[in-house]
C-alpha positions in Angstrom: 0.0 -0.1 0.2 2.9 2.6 0.8 4.5 1.6 -2.4 1.2 2.4 -4.2 1.1 5.7 -2.4 4.5 6.3 -3.6 4.1 5.8 -7.2 0.6 7.8 -7.0 2.7 10.7 -5.2 5.5 10.5 -8.1 2.8 10.5 -10.6 1.3 13.5 -9.3 4.6 15.3 -9.1 5.5 14.3 -12.7 2.0 15.6 -13.8 2.5 18.9 -11.9 6.0 19.5 -13.0 4.8 18.7 -16.7 1.9 21.1 -16.2 4.2 23.8 -14.7 6.9 23.7 -17.5 4.1 23.6 -20.2 2.2 26.2 -18.7 5.4 28.6 -18.6 5.9 27.9 -22.3 2.3 28.6 -23.1 2.6 31.8 -20.9 5.6 32.9 -22.8 4.2 31.9 -26.1 0.7 33.6 -25.4 2.9 37.0 -24.3 5.0 36.4 -27.6 1.7 36.0 -29.8 0.0 38.9 -28.2 3.3 41.0 -28.8 3.6 39.8 -32.3 -0.1 40.6 -33.3 0.1 44.0 -31.6 3.4 45.0 -33.4 1.7 43.7 -36.7 -1.4 45.9 -36.0 0.7 48.9 -35.1 3.0 48.4 -38.3 -0.1 48.4 -40.4 -1.7 51.2 -38.7 1.5 53.3 -39.1 1.7 52.3 -42.9 -1.9 53.2 -43.6 -1.5 56.8 -41.8 1.8 57.4 -43.4 0.5 56.7 -46.9 -2.5 58.9 -46.2 -0.5 61.7 -44.8 2.1 61.4 -47.4 -0.4 61.5 -50.3 -2.0 64.5 -48.5 1.4 66.2 -48.0 2.4 65.8 -51.6 -0.9 67.5 -53.0 -1.1 70.2 -50.5 2.5 71.5 -51.2 1.6 71.7 -54.9 -1.3 74.1 -53.9 0.0 76.2 -50.9 1.7 79.8 -51.8 1.5 82.0 -48.5 2.9 80.8 -44.9 0.0 79.8 -42.6 -2.7 80.8 -45.3 -5.3 78.7 -46.6 -5.9 78.9 -50.2 -9.2 78.5 -51.8 -7.7 75.9 -54.1 -6.8 73.8 -50.9 -10.4 72.7 -50.8 -9.8 70.5 -53.9 -7.5 68.4 -51.8 -9.8 68.5 -48.4 -13.2 69.3 -49.5 -14.4 69.1 -45.8 -11.7 71.5 -44.6 -12.8 73.9 -41.7 -10.8 77.2 -41.2 -10.8 78.3 -37.7 -12.5 81.6 -36.9 -14.4 81.4 -40.1 -17.6 79.8 -41.1 -17.1 76.1 -42.4 -18.7 75.6 -45.6 -18.0 71.9 -46.8 -17.3 71.7 -50.6 -17.2 68.5 -52.5 -14.3 67.7 -54.7 -13.6 64.7 -57.0 -10.2 64.2 -55.4 -11.8 63.8 -51.8 -14.0 60.8 -53.0 -10.7 58.9 -53.4 -8.7 59.6 -50.7 -10.9 60.8 -47.7 -13.5 58.3 -47.5 -10.8 57.4 -44.8 -11.9 60.5 -42.8 -15.4 59.0 -42.5 -13.6 56.2 -40.8 -12.3 58.2 -38.0 -9.5 60.1 -39.7 -8.9 63.6 -39.1 -6.6 66.2 -40.3 -5.1 69.3 -38.6 -3.1 72.2 -40.4 -0.9 74.0 -37.9 1.2 77.2 -38.6 5.0 77.5 -38.0 4.1 78.8 -34.4 2.0 75.6 -33.7 -1.2 77.4 -33.8 -4.0 75.5 -35.2 -5.4 77.1 -38.7 -7.8 74.5 -40.2 -9.3 71.1 -39.6 -11.1 68.2 -41.3 -12.8 65.9 -39.6 -13.1 65.6 -35.6 -9.8 66.4 -34.0 -9.6 64.9 -30.4 -10.2 67.2 -27.6 -7.3 67.2 -25.3 -6.5 69.2 -22.0 -3.9 70.9 -23.8 -4.2 72.2 -27.2 -0.2 72.7 -27.5 1.1 71.2 -30.7 4.0 68.9 -30.2 6.2 68.6 -33.2 6.8 64.7 -33.2 6.5 62.5 -35.9 4.5 59.7 -34.4 2.1 60.5 -31.4 -0.5 58.5 -29.4 -2.8 60.9 -27.6 -5.8 60.5 -25.2 -8.7 62.7 -25.2 -10.9 63.9 -22.5 -13.5 61.0 -23.0 -10.5 58.4 -22.7 -10.4 57.8 -26.5 -7.0 56.9 -27.9 -5.8 58.5 -31.2 -2.5 57.8 -33.2 -1.3 60.3 -35.5 1.7 61.6 -37.7 2.9 65.0 -38.1 4.9 66.3 -41.2 6.3 69.8 -42.0 4.5 71.6 -44.9 6.3 73.9 -47.5 4.8 76.3 -49.9 5.5 76.0 -53.6 8.6 78.1 -53.4 9.9 75.9 -50.5 9.1 78.4 -47.7 7.9 76.8 -44.3 4.3 77.0 -44.4 3.5 75.2 -41.2 2.6 71.4 -40.2 0.3 68.9 -41.3 -1.2 66.5 -38.7 -3.1 63.1 -39.8 -4.6 60.8 -37.2 -7.3 58.4 -36.5 -9.2 57.0 -33.6 -7.7 53.5 -32.7 -10.6 52.3 -30.8 -11.2 49.5 -33.3 -7.6 48.3 -32.9 -7.7 48.6 -29.1 -10.9 46.6 -29.1 -9.3 44.0 -31.4 -6.5 43.7 -29.1 -8.6 43.4 -26.1 -10.3 40.5 -27.5 -7.0 38.9 -28.5 -6.0 39.5 -24.7 -9.1 38.2 -23.4 -9.0 35.1 -25.6 -5.6 34.5 -24.5 -6.7 34.9 -20.6 -9.5 32.6 -20.9 -7.6 30.0 -23.2 -4.5 29.9 -21.0 -6.5 28.2 -17.9 -8.4 26.0 -20.1 -5.1 25.0 -22.0 -3.7 24.5 -18.6 -6.5 22.2 -17.6 -5.8 20.3 -20.6 -2.2 20.3 -20.2 -2.6 18.9 -16.4 -5.0 16.0 -17.7 -2.5 15.2 -20.4 0.3 15.6 -18.0 -1.6 12.9 -15.6 -2.0 10.5 -18.4 1.5 10.8 -19.7 2.7 10.4 -16.1 0.9 7.4 -15.9 2.2 5.8 -19.2 5.5 6.7 -18.1 5.3 5.2 -14.6 3.8 1.9 -16.0 7.0 0.4 -17.3 8.7 1.4 -13.9 5.7 0.1 -11.8 5.8 -3.2 -14.0 9.6 -3.5 -13.1 9.1 -2.7 -9.5 6.4 -5.5 -9.4 8.6 -7.9 -11.1 11.4 -7.1 -8.6 9.0 -7.6 -5.7 8.0 -11.1 -7.2 11.6 -11.8 -7.9 12.4 -11.0 -4.3 9.8 -13.0 -3.1 10.3 -15.7 -5.3 14.2 -15.9 -4.4 13.3 -15.7 -0.7 10.8 -18.7 -0.9 13.5 -20.8 -2.9 16.2 -20.0 -0.5 14.0 -20.6 2.5 13.1 -24.4 1.2 16.9 -25.8 1.4 17.6 -23.6 4.7 14.5 -24.8 6.5 15.6 -28.4 5.5 19.1 -28.0 6.7 17.6 -26.3 9.9 15.2 -29.4 10.5 18.1 -31.8 10.0 20.3 -30.1 12.5 17.5 -30.0 14.9 16.5 -33.5 14.5 20.3 -34.4 14.8 20.4 -32.3 18.1 17.2 -34.3 19.6 19.5 -37.6 19.4 21.6 -37.8 22.5 23.5 -40.9 21.1 24.2 -40.8 17.1 25.8 -43.8 15.5 28.3 -43.2 12.6 25.8 -44.3 9.9 23.1 -41.8 11.1 25.5 -38.9 11.3 26.8 -39.9 7.8 23.1 -39.8 6.5 22.5 -36.4 8.4 25.7 -35.1 6.7 24.7 -36.2 3.4 21.4 -34.6 3.5 22.9 -31.2 4.7 25.4 -31.5 2.0 22.5 -32.2 -0.5 20.7 -29.2 0.6 23.9 -27.0 0.7 24.7 -27.9 -2.9 20.9 -26.9 -4.1 21.4 -23.7 -2.0 24.9 -22.9 -3.7 23.6 -23.8 -7.1 20.4 -21.3 -6.6 22.6 -18.5 -5.1 25.0 -18.9 -8.1 22.1 -18.9 -10.6 20.8 -15.8 -9.1 24.3 -14.2 -9.3 24.5 -15.1 -12.8 21.2 -13.4 -13.8 21.9 -10.3 -11.7 25.0 -9.9 -13.7 23.3 -10.4 -16.9 20.8 -7.7 -15.7 23.8 -5.3 -15.2 25.2 -6.4 -18.2 28.6 -6.6 -16.5 29.5 -9.9 -17.7 32.5 -9.6 -20.1 32.4 -12.5 -22.5 35.5 -14.1 -23.6 34.9 -14.8 -27.1 36.5 -17.8 -28.9 35.7 -20.3 -31.7 33.4 -22.6 -30.3 32.3 -26.1 -31.9 28.6 -26.7 -31.5 29.1 -30.4 -32.5 31.7 -31.0 -29.9 29.7 -29.3 -27.3 26.3 -31.1 -28.1 28.2 -34.5 -28.2 29.6 -33.9 -24.9 26.3 -33.1 -23.5 24.5 -36.0 -25.2 27.3 -38.3 -23.4 26.9 -36.2 -20.2 23.0 -36.7 -19.6 22.8 -40.3 -21.0 22.6 -41.5 -17.6 20.3 -39.0 -16.4 17.9 -40.1 -19.6 18.4 -43.5 -19.0 17.4 -43.2 -15.3 14.1 -41.3 -16.4 13.3 -44.1 -19.2 13.8 -41.3 -21.9 15.7 -41.8 -25.2 18.2 -38.8 -25.6 19.5 -38.7 -29.1 21.1 -36.0 -31.4 21.0 -35.3 -35.3 24.1 -33.5 -36.4 25.7 -33.4 -39.7 29.0 -35.2 -38.9 30.5 -34.4 -42.0 30.3 -30.5 -41.5 32.0 -28.8 -38.5 29.8 -26.0 -37.2 31.8 -23.4 -35.4 30.5 -20.0 -34.0 32.0 -17.0 -32.1 31.0 -17.2 -28.4 31.5 -18.3 -24.7 32.0 -21.9 -24.6 31.0 -22.1 -20.7 27.9 -20.0 -21.3 27.0 -21.9 -24.4 27.5 -25.4 -22.6 25.1 -24.1 -19.8 22.8 -22.9 -22.1 22.0 -26.2 -24.1 22.7 -28.2 -20.8 19.4 -26.4 -19.2 17.5 -26.9 -22.2 18.1 -30.8 -22.4 17.8 -30.9 -18.6 14.5 -29.2 -18.9 13.3 -31.5 -21.7 14.4 -34.7 -19.9 12.7 -33.7 -16.8 9.3 -32.9 -18.3 9.1 -35.9 -20.7 7.3 -38.9 -19.5 8.9 -42.3 -19.2 9.2 -43.9 -22.8 9.3 -40.5 -24.4 12.3 -39.2 -26.5 14.4 -36.0 -26.5 16.3 -34.9 -29.8 18.9 -32.1 -30.2 19.1 -31.1 -33.7 22.0 -28.8 -35.2 21.6 -27.0 -38.5 23.6 -24.3 -40.3 22.4 -21.9 -42.7 24.1 -18.9 -44.4 24.1 -16.3 -41.7 23.0 -18.3 -38.6 23.1 -21.5 -36.9 20.0 -23.1 -35.5 19.7 -25.7 -32.5 16.4 -27.4 -31.6 15.9 -29.3 -28.4 12.7 -31.5 -29.2 10.8 -33.6 -26.8 7.7 -35.5 -26.5 7.0 -34.2 -23.0 3.8 -32.8 -21.3 4.0 -29.9 -23.5 3.0 -26.2 -22.3 -0.4 -24.8 -22.4 -0.6 -22.1 -25.0 -1.6 -19.3 -22.2 1.7 -20.2 -20.3 4.1 -20.5 -23.2 5.0 -16.6 -23.0 5.9 -16.9 -19.4 8.3 -19.9 -19.5 11.3 -17.6 -19.7 10.1 -15.7 -16.5 12.3 -16.1 -13.5 10.9 -18.8 -11.0 8.2 -19.7 -13.5 7.1 -23.4 -13.4 4.5 -25.1 -15.9 4.4 -27.9 -13.2 5.5 -26.6 -9.8 5.0 -30.0 -7.9 7.1 -32.1 -10.8 9.6 -29.2 -10.9 10.2 -29.2 -7.1 10.3 -32.8 -7.2 13.3 -32.9 -9.6 14.8 -30.2 -7.7 14.2 -27.3 -10.1 14.4 -23.7 -9.3 12.5 -22.1 -12.2 15.6 -20.1 -13.3 17.0 -22.7 -16.0 15.2 -21.3 -18.9 15.7 -17.6 -17.6 19.4 -18.1 -17.7 19.1 -19.8 -21.0 17.4 -16.9 -22.4 19.8 -14.3 -20.7 22.9 -16.3 -22.4 21.3 -16.5 -25.7 20.7 -12.5 -25.7 24.3 -12.1 -24.6 24.9 -13.8 -27.9 22.8 -11.8 -29.8 20.6 -14.5 -30.7 17.1 -15.5 -30.0 15.2 -18.3 -28.2 11.6 -19.4 -29.0 9.3 -22.2 -28.0 6.7 -24.4 -29.8 4.5 -26.5 -27.9 1.5 -28.6 -27.8 -0.2 -30.2 -24.5 0.2 -33.8 -24.5 2.4 -33.8 -27.7 5.6 -32.3 -26.9 7.8 -29.1 -27.0 10.3 -27.5 -29.3 12.9 -25.1 -28.0 14.7 -23.3 -30.9 18.0 -21.5 -30.3 19.1 -19.3 -33.5 22.5 -17.7 -33.1 24.5 -15.5 -35.6 27.0 -17.0 -37.8 30.0 -14.3 -38.2 31.9 -15.8 -41.2 34.6 -13.2 -41.3 35.6 -13.3 -37.6 35.4 -17.2 -37.6 37.8 -17.3 -40.7 40.2 -14.9 -38.8 40.2 -17.1 -35.9 40.8 -20.2 -37.7 43.7 -18.6 -39.5 45.1 -17.5 -36.2 44.9 -21.1 -34.7 
């Protein structure tokens, strides 16, 4: 239960860190997006204002004669112009229809003298607290009602290049501000929603990331429990033997000898189990440095057939091999581990084959790989269990395996040895018919030829 809480807490932390990091990234991106949109609209507004202002500037300078004086001909350019301190009479002009439809969209024009005095206007100039003219090219101002305006100011000259005054063109930017407020509101509302989605995604991704770790942890727990159980069995047997011996006040030599043999047998089983566990541990850490050499599979299998002949006879099982004696099959590998690999498969086949059955070891070679099959006519493996036979401490038939002294590590060690030789180990089995374990190992022809030449 504590472990589950630890994993859940770790998952929560991973999800929170993911949400925080992604939230910061989204926040920065949101600010960047807002700044980019704002800059784009500002640039577009400036270009629009500058185009209108310079078009007016170019046309007005062709018609101005006296500094600070509005010529009647100016109305051709600005038909709606209103001269200060005079009665404004709008006049239409064909030119005004082309340019100053813009005035109807919130634009205004102001003409100022050299002293900064307002001379004439067209459109509605913003009413500000100060009517002082500031000679700045670009300005953003606020009127008394809180409306914002953006404007550009240019110097005006007469036809003979005398200073006439200033031209000021601006427009109400309420529509731009409204659009940017909508963008800001969308980002402010969208960011929390995005954060909720990110947190949910983080929780799901943390679960995916934690799943293999949790499975590995469960496997370690199971391995520890199985190892403790397997170690406890010979230790308990040894302890029981010693306790029974201590209860006998007078032990004769025969009884003492039998007790010592029992203790030796259990100690051998315990030692074998510890050696297997250490080997698997080294394989897990990939700390086993293999001493590669040229290995004759013909010789290894022949030796194993001879070694386990007595075991097969005792079990009333026929043990045989099918090897092409006219062809020597050599691979690059570690002879001791290969010997252990095939011995585990052969012993496993003999133990799970009923009396009168047969175990056959088949050796074949192909262009790039070597195949060794250990085939038996034993009890077989159920289909739903075939994927677990290489798991540590797994037994298809627990009672039979314990009776034969198996620890459930033989096939796990065989699989680890095959993997260390960059090969594969597969099983095909049918219940009541038998099983076939197939080992495929790579055949490095060039390396094999070099070693043969050195020899």
